N, C-alpha and C positions, 0 to 999 in steps of 0.2 A: 256418110264418107269421111275419113280423115283427109285434111289438108295436107298435102308432100310439104308444102312452104311453111308453115305452122310447125310440122313434124322437123324440119330443117334448122330451123329456130328457136328450136324447145333446149333451154341449158341441158346442159350434161352432169347428170347425177356422179355426185363425188364419188371415187372407189372406196368401197367399205374394207377398211383394213381388219384381220381378222382379231381378236380378241389379246392372243399371245403375243402378236407382233406389237401391240401398243406398249412397248416399253420405253418407258424415259429415260433421257439422254444422260441423266444425271451419273445411275449405276454404269451404264456403260463407259464414259468417259473416265468415272472413277476406277473402274477396272483396269484400262489401259495405263492409265497411270499408272497404277499399282504395279502391272507387270514392268514397266520401264525401269520403274526404281529399283524392283528386285532382282533383275537381270544388271543393272549396274551393281548394286549393292556386292551380288555375286562374283560377277567380276572382278571388280575392285577388291572383294573379299581375299579371293584366288591370287592374284597378283600380289597383292601386300603378303598372304603367308611365302609364295615363291621368292620375296625379296629377303623374306625375315628368316625364313627357314634356315640353316646350317647345312651346304652340301659340300664340305669340302671334307677331304681326307677320307675317299670310298676308295677301293679297289675296283677294278674294272668286273670283276665279278657281282663285287657288292652293285653296280650300277647296272650291269645287266637283269638282277633280280629286282631291282627298283624299278626298271621300265615294265618287267614282265606284271609285276606285281601291280603297277600303276595303271597297264592298259587293261588289267582284269577290274580294276574302282571305276576306269572311263565306262567298261560294258553295263557293272552293275547300276553307275547312276544313270546311266541311258537307261534300262530297261524298266528301271524304277519310275523315271520320268514318262517312260510313255506308257507305265499304267495308272499313270496319277495325270494322265492327259485323259485318257475315256472316261476318269471318273471326276473330272472337271466341270463345274458347271459355264467355264469358258475354254473350251477345248485351244483356239486358235491363240490363242494370248497364253496360254500355259506352253504351248510348242513355241512361242517365241524363247521363255522363259528357257524351257528344255535345252534348245539351240543353242542358247549362248550357254550355260552351263556346260553345255558338254563338251563345246569349241571351243572354251577357255581351257576347259579343263587338259583338253587334249594336245593345247600348242603347250601349257606349259608344262607339262610332263616331259614333251621332248626337248623345250628349252634346258628343264632341269639336266635332263640326260646328258645333253650334248655338252652342257658347264660340268658336270661329274666326270664326263669322258676327256676332257680334254687336262681336265685337274690330276686325274688317275695314268692318263697317256698325254704326258706333251708330246705338241706336234701333230696330233690327230687332225688338226684344222689347219689351216694358211697363216693365224693370228692366236696369241692367247685370249681365251674368251671368258669376259666378264660376263655377268647374270644378264645385262643387258645386251650384251654382243648374243650371246645364247638363243633370248628371245626375239631378236633381230634376225637372226639367220632363220630360226623356225617360221617368223611371219610370210619372211620372202620365200621360203620355200613351199609354205602351203599356198601364198597367192602366185608363184609358179614365176615371180620375177626373174628372179635370179641374174643379181649385181653383177656374181662373179666376185666381189669384196671378199667376199669369207666362203674359201670352199675346204670342204671336207678332202684330207690327204691320206688317214691310215686307212686300211679295209674295213675297219670296226667303225670308223663316221662315216664312212660311205656306206654300208649296211644300213646304219643308223637311219644314215636320211635316207635310203629307198625306203624302208619302213616307214618313215613319214609321210612318203608321198605316195604311199600305197595306202595309209589310213585316212591320209586327206581325200581320195579318191573316192574311198567306201562312206568316208561320213558325208561328204558331199550327196552322195549319190544314192547310196544305199540305206543311209540314215536318214536321207532327207524325204524315202519315200515310205520309212518306216511311220517318221512321223507324221506325215499326211495319211498313214490310214490310221492311225491314231488318231488322229483328228476328224475323218469321219465316223468311226465306231463311237467317239463320244457324242458328235452331231446325234446318232441316231437313237443314243442312249436317251438323251434330253429331247427329242422328237423333232431335231432338225429348229429350234427355236434359234433366232439369229440374234440375241442380245450381247452378243461380243463383234458382231460385223464392225468395221472400220466405215460402214458406209449406212445409210437407215435403209437401204434395199432389203425386203425380205425374201429370203433364200427360198428356194422352191422345194 
């Protein structure tokens, strides 16, 4: 008969970790650093293009066309990023990069449109806008801070601001859900391997 006391003092056996979960920390750490660097480079590059690109001297019609074309570009970039997430070996990290690229592109598109609107139709806002002012107004609108120091006065300016508000809500809600679905699809394709997790805890 087994001794219950001896059974209680028997040391616990270490849990066996599946072979596929024994991923070295080095590659995971390098992947995390790489995606952060790429996201920073993408954001920096887009902001640089925004400040370098000449945006003066356009009519209101050209501004509207630029906004429509820009929104189509944002949708195409987002769709391409979703496809890349599902085929990436690190879906979660790729989703972070995708969100950074899409969000920055969306904000800079509206900042550039605000700038063009003010220069094509002076008085559209409560004060003349520089590129920095336009980007500042875009960020405060997206963050729903609404300091009130810069406000749209013309009908076109208010319609444009409402479009940004609606687009921002869709980006936060719908786009985030789509990215989450793409991450899950990517994880299923690679057999739920947790090699890009930010913790060492294996996925179920």
